[in-house]
N, C-alpha and C positions, 0 to 999 in steps of 0.2 A: 504494500500500500504506500510505503514511503516513496518508492520510485514514481508511482503515478501522481502522488501529491506534488512531488518536485516538478513533474512535467506540466501539470496544470498551472501551478503558480509561476513557473518560469514563462509559460506561454502568455499568461495574462500580463506579467511584468515586462516582458521583453520589448513591448511597444508602447511608447508614450510620447506626447508632444512636449518637447522641452524648449523653452525660450533661452537659447544659448547665445552668449555674447560672442563666441567663436564658432565658426562653422564646424560641423562634426566630420569625423573621418568616415563614419557610416551611420545610417539611420534605419530603423525598422518600423513597420506599421502593422497593427492588427485591427481588423475591421469587426463589424457586428457578426459576420460569418465566423470569424475566428473565435469570438466570445461564445457563440453557440456550441462550438466544439468544446471549449473550456468548461462550459456549463455541464455538458454530458459527462465529462470526466469528473468534475467536482461532485456530481450527484452519485456516481459510483463510489467515490471515496466516502461521502457522507453516509451512504447506505451501509457500508461495511463498518464504519465507525460507530454508528448509533445502535446496531444490534449488539445486545449484551450489556448496554449501559444500565447501571443500577440506579434506582430511584430511592432516595432516602426513606427510611422507615417513617411511617405516619401513625399518629395516634389522635384520638378525639372522642368526644362524647356526643351522642345523639339521643335525646329524650332520656330514657333510663339505661341506655346501652353505652358502655365504654368499649371502644374497639382499638385494635392495633393491626397495622399492616406492615409486614416484614418481607424481606427477600424479593422485593418487587424489581423486575428487570424486563428489558425489551427483548422479545423473542422474534418478532418479524417487523420489517419496515417496508412500506410500499411507497415508491418514489412519487414525489409531487410533480405537477407541471411547473417548471421553473425556468428562469432565464437570468443571465448576467447582462446588465445593460450599462451603458456609459452614463455617467452622472457628472457632466462638466459643472464647475471646474475642479471638483474635489476628488473624483475617482470613479469607482464602480458601485453598482447596486445589485445585490443578489437577492432574489425573491422567489419563493416557492409556494404553491397553493395546492390544497386537496391531497395532502399526504395522509397516510394511514399507518397505524402500527398495532401490534398485539403485545400485550404485557402479561406476565404471570407473576403471582406472588402468594403469600400466605396471609390468612386473616385469623384473628382471634377476638372474642368479645366476652364481656362479663356484664350481667344484669341481675340485680337482686342476688339470688342464690344460685343463678345458673351461669355457667361459662361453657364455651365451646370453641372449636377452631377448625380450620380446613384450608382449602386452596381456592384461588379464584383466577379468572382470566378477565382482562380488560381490553376492549376493542376501542381504539381511538380513531376518530374520523374527522375530516375537515381541518386537518392541521396545516397551518400556514406560518411561514417565517420570512423575515427579511433582515438584511445585514448590509451596512455600508462598508466598503473596502477602500482604504486609502493606501496609495503606493507612493513612496518617496525614495530618497537615497540617503545612505549614511555617509559618515565622514570619509570613507574610503571609496565612494562612488559606486557602492554596491546597492542594488535595489532593496528597499525596506518595505514591508507590508504590515498593515494593522487593520483590525476590525473594530467597528464601533456601532452603537445604535441598534443592537439586535432587538428584534421583537418577535413574539410567537403568539398566535391565537389558536385555540382548540375548539372545534365545533361541538363534539359530544364524546362522552365516555360511557360505554355500556358495559355492565358487569355480569359475569356468570360465576356464581358461587358453587362450590362443591363441599359437601359435608355439613353437619350441623342442622339446626332447625330452620327450615326455609321461611317460616312465618316471621322470623325476626329480621330477615334481610332488609325488608322494606323500611325498617326503623333507622337504618344507617347507610343505605346504599347511595342516597344522594350526597351525603357528607363524604363518603368514600370517593365518589366521582369528582367532587370539587377538590378534594385533597390531591387526587392524582393529577387533575388538570394543573393545579398550582405548582406541584412538584415538577411536572413535565416541562412547563414553560422555562424554568431555570435550567433544567438538564439539556433540553434541546438547544437553547441559546449557548450553553456552555460547550456543547459539541461543535456547533457551527463556528463559534468564535475561536475555539481551540484549534480547529483545523487551519484557520488562517493565521492566528497569532503565534501558534507553536509549530505546527507542521510546516506551514508556508514560510514562516520566518526562519526556521531552522534550515530549510532547503535553500533559501536565499543566502543565508550566512555561509553556506559551504560553496556558494557560487564563486569561482575565481574571477578576478577582474583583469588578470593578465594570463597570457598563454605562452608557454615556453616553445620556441621554434628552433629546432636543431641545436638546442643548448647554447645558442649564440644570440638570438634575438628574442625580444618580448613583444607580443601584441597586447597593447593596453587598450581595453575597450570599456573602461569605467564610464559611468554616466557623468555628464558635466553639470547638469542642473536637475532640480526636482521635476518630476513629470507633471504635465498638464493634459487635459483631455478635450477632444473635439466631439461634436455631435455624432459623427458617423464613424470615427476611428480614433485610435490612439497611436502615437508615434513616440519613439525615443531617439535622442541624439546621443551618440557615443563618441568617445575620443578617437578611437580607430587609429592609434599611432603605433608605429614600430620603433622600438628602442633597442639599444645595445644592452644586452643582459647584464654585463658586469658594471656598467656605468650609465644607467638610463639618463637621458637628457633630450629635451625636445629639439627638433630641427629648427633652423632659422626661417621657417616659412609656415604658413597656416593652410588649413584645408580650404579649398574653394567652396563657394556656396553650392549646395545640391539643388538640382532642378525641382520646381514644383510638380506635384502629381496629384490629380484629383480622383483617380480611379479607386473604387472601394469594392469591386466585384469579387475579389479573391479574399481568402482568409488572411493572408499575410504577405507583406512586401519587405524586401531588403534592398537598400541602396548602399553601394560602396564607392567612395570617391577615389580619385587617383592619389589622394594624400597618403593613403595607407601604403601603397606601393612606392611612392616617391620618398616617404620617410624611411622605408626599408632600404632603398637604394642610397639614400644619404648616409645612413648609419654604416652601411657596408663600405661605402667609399671612404668615409672618415676613419674607419678602423682597418683599412687595407684588406678588407675581405674580398674585394674584387681585384685581386692580384694573383697571378699563378705563373710558375716557371714550367713551361712545357718542354719536355725532353723526348727523345726517341722512345724511351721506356714507357711513355704514356700512350703510345700508338700500338695498334695490333702488330704482332711480330712480322707479318707479311708486309707491313707498310713502313717499318722503321727506317728503311734505307732512303726514304724521301728526304731525310735530314742529313744525309751523308755529303761530305765535301768531295770525296773520291767516289765516283759513281760507277756502278755495275749495271744499272738499269736506266731507262730513258728518263723516268720521272724522278728527278734528284736535284736538290738545290745546287749541287756543284755544277750541273749542266746549265742551270738558269744563270748562275753567276760564276763564270769560269775563273775569275780571280780568286775565288774561295779555294778551288782545287789547286791553283798555283801556289798560293801563299799559305794555305792551311790544309795540306793533304791529310787524308786518313783521320779526319775529325768528324764529329757530329755537331750540328748546330742546335743550340738551346734558344728558346724564345722566352724572354722575361716580359710577361704581359701585365699591364696594369691600366686601370681606368684613369683617364686624364682629368676629368671633372665629373661631378655628380650627374648620372644619367637622369633623363626626365621622361615621364610618361604622362600623357594627357588623354582624358576620356571625355567623349562627347556623344551626342546622339548619332553622329555619323560614323563612329568607330573609335579605335584606339590608335594613338600615334606615339611612337617612342623614338628617342634620340640619345645617342651615346657617342663618346669619343674616347679613344684609348691610345696607349703608347706601347710599342713592341720593340724591345732592345734585343738584338741578335748577338749571340756569342758563339765562338768556336771552342769546342772542348775536345781534346785528343782522347781517342778511345783508349790508347795506351801510349807509352813512350815510343816515338817513331824515329828511326834512323834511316838515312839514305847513304849507304856506304858507311863512312866513318863520321858522317856529319849528323849531329843531333839538332833537330829543329826545336828551338826554345821559344816558340811563339806562345806557349802556355805552360809555364813551369809548375810542376807538382799538380798537374791536371786542373789548374785554375783557368776558367774560361777566359778567352781573349775577346775583347769588345770588337764588334764588326760594324754595325750600323743601327740606325733607329728609324722606325716608321711611326708616323701618326696615322691613326685609323679612325674614320668616322662612319657611323651607321645610322640610318633612319629607316623606320619601318612603319607601316600602317596595317591594321587588321580589323576585321569584322568580328564582333563577339555577340553571341545570342544564347538564350537559355531555352531548351526544349526538353519537356518531360523531366524537369529537375536536373538536367545535365547541361553544363556550360560547353558551348562549341565555339571554336575560333578558326578564322581563316585569314591567312596573310594575303594582303592585297598587293603590297609592294615592299621590296627590300632594296636599299641602296647602300653601297659601300664606297668610301673614298680612301685612298692610300697615298701618302706623301712621304717622300724621303726627307728627313730633316737634319740628319747628322750621319756621317760615315767615316770610318777609318779605312775603307776599301776604295781603291781607285777603279775607275772604269766599270761602274754599275750600269748596265744597260737599262734604259728607261722602259724598254719593252717588257723587261722582267716585272716591273711594277704593275704594268697592265695585266700581265698573266695572273699575278697575285690578286689583283682587284677584281678580275672578272672570272 
């Protein structure tokens, strides 16, 4: 039951309208259709929680009869017609009507010199309840839920006694019905309120506001502002920021405004801005995460010769740049790659556009000590790579992204590369080689 309780309360809480001074990284929306689902789940939880609930022992006097009711508990509960509705600007309103239940208990009475005892069943009908549900945020940006203003009305209670003298039942049956009604009001309200204030709040207290990604980044999706409520839907604005796990700090830019959207035909909507991805790229660039030294060992064995300076196959960097074979024979080329500046991704209704630029430094590294006759080539002493040249590389791409059947699909429309030689220790680099690399 705890798992389903967590599901319904997280579903209800996840979407609220927040007046945020800063645009969110992402927002979510839940509509009346979504609340209908939440209501069905909440009713299932309530039904299981209320069965077995004990009613406090009752005692009283009716005419010449003193009676005691003990061991009274709920044995059956029949779901009401209920709904969860939006109640701007304060939260939600949960109401149910025409619920019914069965109770079982023990009775005992004493009158003059006569006493007796037995069991009884109580059939409760026309039970209605309502509860206000307020959702806010705590100091850590985690959703907070609380219930208030519970009310319960009970239509009728009919009793069936077993054991004892039946002629005495009428002397105290109405008092017993009233006592059960009075006790049930407090017990039903207690169950409904406890489901929200205890089960719901405990579930939300365990809800993380950050997600560890690859033990390197943190996705921070805490709420920025207390929630507000609209007539037809609820929305929540969340931070949606990627941080460096070991030293979280915000990027030097803010999330762009999210586009307005009026549709409420679905149960739930989620919007993610490019701020989430751009903050990830910023943190990665700032902490040298987007840097890598590519060597021949990173390639499949059949393709490692492409980085050889001394070529035995046609596709080989030594053939593209003959000076490499001449000056650095029997070497392999390493590529030290790094991002030059923070990449940028922008998302619009027309698609996704990405831009990045990087730097690639080429180094020659001897496979082993190389001799030609009695001459040792000392271009790289102790296998320390020798610098060759540097390329600046730019890339721009555009893509279409869409969601079908809860699956995200993407299609690249255009990818463009630019390669420019910016520094070299090698003479006679053929510019046509750059074109080969670029295309």
